C-alpha positions in Angstrom: 33.4 -29.9 -32.9 34.3 -31.4 -29.5 31.9 -33.7 -27.7 30.5 -31.8 -24.7 31.2 -33.9 -21.5 30.0 -33.8 -17.9 31.9 -35.8 -15.4 29.8 -37.3 -12.7 32.3 -38.3 -10.0 33.5 -37.7 -6.4 36.3 -37.2 -4.0 39.1 -36.4 -6.5 38.7 -39.3 -8.8 36.7 -37.1 -11.2 39.5 -34.5 -11.3 42.2 -37.2 -11.7 40.3 -38.8 -14.7 39.8 -35.3 -16.2 43.6 -34.7 -16.0 44.5 -38.1 -17.4 41.9 -38.5 -20.2 40.2 -35.1 -21.1 42.5 -32.2 -20.2 44.4 -32.2 -23.5 41.9 -34.1 -25.7 40.7 -31.8 -28.5 37.9 -34.2 -29.3 36.2 -33.5 -25.9 35.1 -30.4 -24.0 34.4 -31.0 -20.3 31.7 -28.5 -19.4 31.2 -29.4 -15.7 31.8 -31.7 -12.8 29.2 -32.7 -10.3 29.9 -32.6 -6.6 28.6 -35.4 -4.4 31.0 -36.1 -1.6 32.9 -32.9 -0.8 30.8 -30.5 1.3 30.6 -26.9 0.1 32.4 -27.5 -3.3 29.3 -27.0 -5.5 29.3 -23.5 -7.0 33.0 -23.4 -7.3 35.3 -24.0 -10.3 38.0 -26.5 -11.0 40.9 -24.0 -11.3 42.1 -22.9 -14.7 45.7 -23.4 -13.5 44.9 -27.1 -13.1 42.5 -27.5 -16.0 45.0 -26.2 -18.6 45.0 -23.7 -21.4 41.9 -25.1 -23.1 39.9 -24.0 -20.0 40.9 -20.4 -19.2 37.9 -19.9 -16.9 38.3 -23.3 -15.1 35.4 -25.8 -15.1 32.1 -25.5 -13.3 31.5 -27.8 -10.2 27.8 -28.2 -9.7 25.4 -30.1 -7.5 24.6 -33.7 -8.6 21.0 -32.9 -8.0 21.2 -30.4 -10.9 22.3 -33.0 -13.4 19.3 -33.0 -15.7 19.3 -29.1 -15.9 23.1 -29.2 -16.6 22.7 -31.7 -19.4 20.1 -29.5 -21.1 21.6 -26.1 -20.4 25.2 -27.1 -21.2 24.1 -29.2 -24.2 26.0 -32.2 -22.8 26.4 -35.1 -25.2 28.1 -37.5 -22.8 28.0 -38.1 -19.1 31.0 -40.0 -17.7 30.6 -41.9 -14.5 33.9 -41.9 -12.4 33.0 -43.0 -8.9 35.0 -45.5 -6.9 33.7 -49.0 -6.3 32.3 -47.9 -2.9 29.6 -45.8 -4.6 27.5 -47.9 -6.9 24.5 -46.7 -8.8 22.3 -49.7 -7.9 19.5 -48.7 -5.6 20.1 -45.0 -5.9 17.0 -43.0 -6.5 17.0 -41.3 -8.9 19.6 -43.0 -10.9 21.8 -40.2 -12.2 22.7 -41.8 -15.5 19.1 -42.5 -16.2 18.3 -38.9 -15.4 21.1 -37.7 -17.7 19.8 -39.9 -20.5 16.3 -38.6 -20.0 17.7 -35.1 -20.4 19.3 -36.0 -23.7 22.9 -37.2 -23.1 24.5 -40.6 -23.6 26.6 -42.2 -20.9 29.9 -44.0 -20.6 31.2 -46.8 -18.5 33.7 -45.9 -15.7 37.2 -45.1 -16.9 40.0 -47.3 -15.8 41.9 -46.2 -12.7 
């Protein structure tokens, strides 16, 4: 059974890393992205045409503020942090990875660019 993944990212880096690492990986199932920097994108879907044949309905794009709910409702096992260096977690309140862990997921270090 594939590991259920939520990608916490912004401004296209999240979509790039999905395409490079997860799109064709049968060991992972990306259930959602969070939206933090592109206004008005939450509530949409990453298109099926870009997501590939494993995602015929596309992939949810949700508000970062809904992270804990998403982890619980989507049974996320792993949250992957893929922000650029300009957006560090330090000093953010609440810390999204801590919130994800509290809701029951593990986390991963940022993926290489």
